[in-house]
PLY file of the C-alpha trace (Angstrom):
ply
format ascii 1.0
element vertex 252
property float x
property float y
property float z
element edge 251
property int vertex1
property int vertex2
end_header
-103.74 -130.90 102.63
-101.71 -131.37 99.25
-98.64 -129.11 99.92
-96.86 -131.29 102.30
-94.84 -134.68 101.57
-95.48 -137.39 103.98
-92.40 -136.54 106.03
-93.65 -133.16 106.76
-97.26 -134.07 107.23
-98.87 -133.49 110.61
-101.97 -135.32 112.19
-104.27 -132.39 111.18
-102.94 -132.56 107.64
-103.68 -136.16 107.35
-107.14 -135.98 108.97
-108.14 -133.46 106.49
-107.18 -135.44 103.73
-108.84 -138.54 105.24
-111.92 -136.73 105.75
-112.59 -135.17 102.54
-111.41 -137.84 100.27
-113.19 -140.70 102.19
-116.47 -138.65 101.89
-115.87 -138.26 98.39
-115.32 -141.95 97.86
-118.29 -142.92 99.92
-120.63 -140.57 97.77
-119.31 -141.74 94.61
-119.73 -145.48 95.65
-123.03 -145.35 96.72
-124.08 -143.04 93.81
-122.52 -145.52 91.40
-124.22 -148.32 92.97
-127.65 -146.71 92.67
-127.24 -145.33 89.12
-125.25 -148.25 87.44
-125.49 -151.24 89.96
-121.82 -151.67 90.37
-119.42 -150.48 92.83
-117.29 -147.50 91.56
-114.88 -146.89 94.42
-113.34 -150.34 95.12
-112.57 -153.35 93.04
-112.73 -156.24 95.76
-116.09 -157.36 94.46
-115.14 -156.95 90.83
-112.33 -159.67 91.29
-114.71 -161.98 92.83
-117.04 -161.35 89.79
-114.39 -161.78 87.48
-113.65 -165.23 89.13
-117.28 -166.27 88.67
-117.36 -164.95 84.91
-114.28 -167.10 84.33
-116.06 -170.21 85.60
-119.17 -169.56 83.74
-117.02 -168.84 80.53
-119.00 -165.57 80.14
-116.18 -163.88 77.65
-117.72 -160.58 77.21
-118.05 -159.91 80.92
-114.54 -161.39 81.48
-113.24 -158.69 79.32
-115.27 -155.93 80.95
-114.19 -156.99 84.38
-110.58 -157.24 83.44
-110.59 -153.81 81.96
-112.20 -152.40 84.99
-109.45 -153.93 87.25
-106.92 -152.50 84.92
-108.49 -148.87 84.89
-108.10 -148.66 88.67
-104.82 -150.00 88.42
-103.78 -147.54 85.71
-105.41 -144.80 87.83
-103.22 -145.47 90.89
-100.01 -145.71 88.65
-100.96 -142.48 86.82
-101.37 -140.55 90.26
-97.88 -141.86 91.63
-96.12 -141.26 88.21
-97.26 -137.71 88.06
-96.46 -137.33 91.65
-92.78 -138.27 90.88
-92.64 -136.54 87.45
-93.60 -133.22 88.94
-91.77 -133.49 92.55
-89.14 -131.11 91.24
-91.66 -128.32 90.83
-93.01 -128.35 94.15
-94.97 -130.60 96.23
-98.41 -128.81 95.70
-98.30 -129.25 91.76
-97.19 -132.69 92.06
-99.95 -133.76 94.27
-102.74 -131.26 92.81
-102.53 -132.49 89.28
-104.00 -135.96 89.83
-106.88 -134.18 91.83
-107.33 -131.92 89.02
-107.86 -134.83 86.65
-110.17 -136.57 88.98
-112.41 -133.20 89.19
-112.34 -133.30 85.15
-113.51 -136.99 85.00
-116.21 -136.67 87.45
-117.43 -133.47 86.16
-117.61 -135.34 82.49
-119.67 -138.18 84.41
-122.16 -135.52 85.69
-122.65 -133.69 82.53
-123.10 -137.09 80.57
-125.34 -138.63 82.93
-127.56 -135.79 83.53
-128.02 -134.96 79.73
-127.29 -137.77 77.56
-127.32 -141.08 79.65
-129.86 -143.63 78.04
-128.98 -146.61 80.29
-127.40 -148.73 77.57
-125.03 -151.50 78.75
-121.96 -150.12 76.83
-122.61 -146.81 78.39
-122.75 -148.55 81.74
-119.50 -150.18 81.45
-117.87 -147.05 79.97
-118.93 -144.90 82.72
-118.08 -147.54 85.65
-114.69 -147.95 84.15
-114.17 -144.08 83.95
-115.11 -143.99 87.51
-112.81 -146.75 88.74
-109.99 -145.06 87.16
-110.97 -141.79 88.95
-111.05 -143.44 92.26
-107.58 -145.11 91.52
-106.22 -141.86 90.90
-107.54 -140.71 94.35
-106.64 -143.90 96.20
-103.23 -143.75 94.57
-102.66 -140.08 95.30
-103.61 -140.08 99.14
-101.61 -143.09 99.77
-98.49 -141.70 98.22
-98.96 -138.36 100.11
-99.38 -139.99 103.35
-96.99 -142.76 103.10
-99.43 -145.58 103.01
-101.28 -144.27 106.25
-104.54 -143.08 104.02
-106.60 -145.04 101.70
-109.91 -143.91 101.48
-111.71 -145.95 98.62
-112.27 -149.19 100.32
-112.62 -150.27 103.87
-111.63 -154.04 103.99
-107.76 -153.04 104.54
-108.94 -150.30 106.82
-110.92 -152.64 109.16
-107.55 -155.03 109.15
-105.49 -152.15 110.38
-107.84 -150.89 112.81
-108.13 -154.27 114.46
-104.45 -154.74 114.78
-103.86 -151.03 115.84
-106.41 -151.59 118.56
-104.67 -154.55 119.79
-101.47 -152.66 119.60
-102.86 -149.82 121.41
-103.76 -152.18 124.31
-100.16 -153.35 124.55
-98.31 -150.23 123.86
-95.59 -148.88 125.88
-95.66 -145.26 127.27
-93.73 -144.02 124.50
-95.74 -145.78 121.79
-99.67 -145.08 122.56
-99.37 -141.57 121.18
-98.33 -142.53 117.46
-100.88 -145.52 117.67
-103.75 -143.15 118.99
-102.94 -140.84 116.02
-103.43 -143.73 113.45
-106.49 -144.99 115.08
-108.15 -141.33 114.82
-107.16 -141.37 111.04
-108.73 -144.89 110.56
-112.14 -143.94 112.33
-112.09 -140.51 110.53
-111.78 -142.47 107.21
-114.57 -145.00 108.39
-117.07 -142.05 109.51
-116.70 -140.12 106.63
-116.99 -142.75 104.22
-120.07 -143.66 105.81
-121.73 -140.21 105.81
-120.52 -139.91 102.03
-122.52 -142.90 101.46
-125.50 -142.00 102.99
-125.69 -138.52 101.60
-124.79 -139.90 98.25
-127.69 -142.35 98.39
-130.25 -139.83 99.67
-129.28 -136.95 97.43
-129.12 -139.23 94.30
-132.73 -140.27 95.01
-133.86 -136.66 94.97
-131.41 -135.33 92.51
-130.47 -137.95 90.08
-126.99 -137.51 88.32
-126.97 -133.99 89.44
-125.37 -135.42 92.62
-122.17 -135.79 90.58
-121.77 -131.99 90.07
-121.36 -131.81 93.84
-118.56 -134.45 94.16
-115.98 -132.47 92.02
-117.05 -129.27 94.07
-115.79 -131.14 97.07
-112.34 -132.01 95.40
-112.09 -128.31 94.14
-112.18 -127.12 97.81
-109.13 -129.46 98.34
-107.22 -127.68 95.75
-108.57 -124.31 96.83
-107.48 -124.94 100.67
-103.90 -125.36 99.50
-103.58 -122.80 96.96
-105.07 -120.18 98.75
-102.27 -120.56 101.70
-99.75 -120.63 98.84
-101.02 -117.31 97.14
-101.20 -115.52 100.55
-98.01 -116.63 101.47
-96.32 -115.08 98.37
-98.60 -112.00 98.59
-97.40 -111.14 102.29
-93.77 -111.83 101.08
-94.14 -109.39 98.51
-95.65 -106.82 100.69
-92.62 -107.21 103.33
-90.03 -107.22 100.47
-91.45 -105.82 97.25
-88.19 -105.11 95.71
-86.00 -107.86 96.97
-85.20 -109.57 93.75
-85.08 -106.33 91.64
-81.65 -105.09 90.40
-80.54 -101.76 91.95
-80.39 -98.90 89.62
-77.71 -96.04 90.00
-79.18 -92.68 89.44
0 1
1 2
2 3
3 4
4 5
5 6
6 7
7 8
8 9
9 10
10 11
11 12
12 13
13 14
14 15
15 16
16 17
17 18
18 19
19 20
20 21
21 22
22 23
23 24
24 25
25 26
26 27
27 28
28 29
29 30
30 31
31 32
32 33
33 34
34 35
35 36
36 37
37 38
38 39
39 40
40 41
41 42
42 43
43 44
44 45
45 46
46 47
47 48
48 49
49 50
50 51
51 52
52 53
53 54
54 55
55 56
56 57
57 58
58 59
59 60
60 61
61 62
62 63
63 64
64 65
65 66
66 67
67 68
68 69
69 70
70 71
71 72
72 73
73 74
74 75
75 76
76 77
77 78
78 79
79 80
80 81
81 82
82 83
83 84
84 85
85 86
86 87
87 88
88 89
89 90
90 91
91 92
92 93
93 94
94 95
95 96
96 97
97 98
98 99
99 100
100 101
101 102
102 103
103 104
104 105
105 106
106 107
107 108
108 109
109 110
110 111
111 112
112 113
113 114
114 115
115 116
116 117
117 118
118 119
119 120
120 121
121 122
122 123
123 124
124 125
125 126
126 127
127 128
128 129
129 130
130 131
131 132
132 133
133 134
134 135
135 136
136 137
137 138
138 139
139 140
140 141
141 142
142 143
143 144
144 145
145 146
146 147
147 148
148 149
149 150
150 151
151 152
152 153
153 154
154 155
155 156
156 157
157 158
158 159
159 160
160 161
161 162
162 163
163 164
164 165
165 166
166 167
167 168
168 169
169 170
170 171
171 172
172 173
173 174
174 175
175 176
176 177
177 178
178 179
179 180
180 181
181 182
182 183
183 184
184 185
185 186
186 187
187 188
188 189
189 190
190 191
191 192
192 193
193 194
194 195
195 196
196 197
197 198
198 199
199 200
200 201
201 202
202 203
203 204
204 205
205 206
206 207
207 208
208 209
209 210
210 211
211 212
212 213
213 214
214 215
215 216
216 217
217 218
218 219
219 220
220 221
221 222
222 223
223 224
224 225
225 226
226 227
227 228
228 229
229 230
230 231
231 232
232 233
233 234
234 235
235 236
236 237
237 238
238 239
239 240
240 241
241 242
242 243
243 244
244 245
245 246
246 247
247 248
248 249
249 250
250 251
């Protein structure tokens, strides 16, 4: 899912990336709404609320919503910056670092929420901002990897793309229908897994409270493991076939 750059990606790669990260985004968003009464995977509603707070001259809330928007932006910037900075060290490392940072952030949220959260306004604002940063990381990464094809933390743009591509599919020439069909499959996969993640996030949060946030990093770790296991297996089999390929010869 993470090893290949956008030019090398297959439909399977994009479907697996879309399904896993959309599931995480849906679960995070719904659990965040129940726990903190605020969206934690997208910022469309926050922009509307910021406009309202500006009209009402609620200065503290203006600052909070502005910081939330900037944190999502910073997350997307950080993901792309890391990807570019590590690109010369291999695509897996470049793409895995933002996911690993997201895992750490969501795990910290789980530990703090489960053990220390006292439902104060300041705690709520800080945790929402932290989760928005992590979702910005995720959305920026998957968008960069897929060349803008996959975006999993919000659905407004997805429905727009889905409507346009359905129209294109109905008018497509013979050679174009296949590519459009693949895009439709990816869009519908994102929608389905976001919805499934949201349903399960709400259901399990009601049963297990903040412990649900321990499960979300686990999903992201499976993404990291999926690719690293393939890399390690390839290196291991290569060593078995050519164990002394790079070793200098010794004259006896």
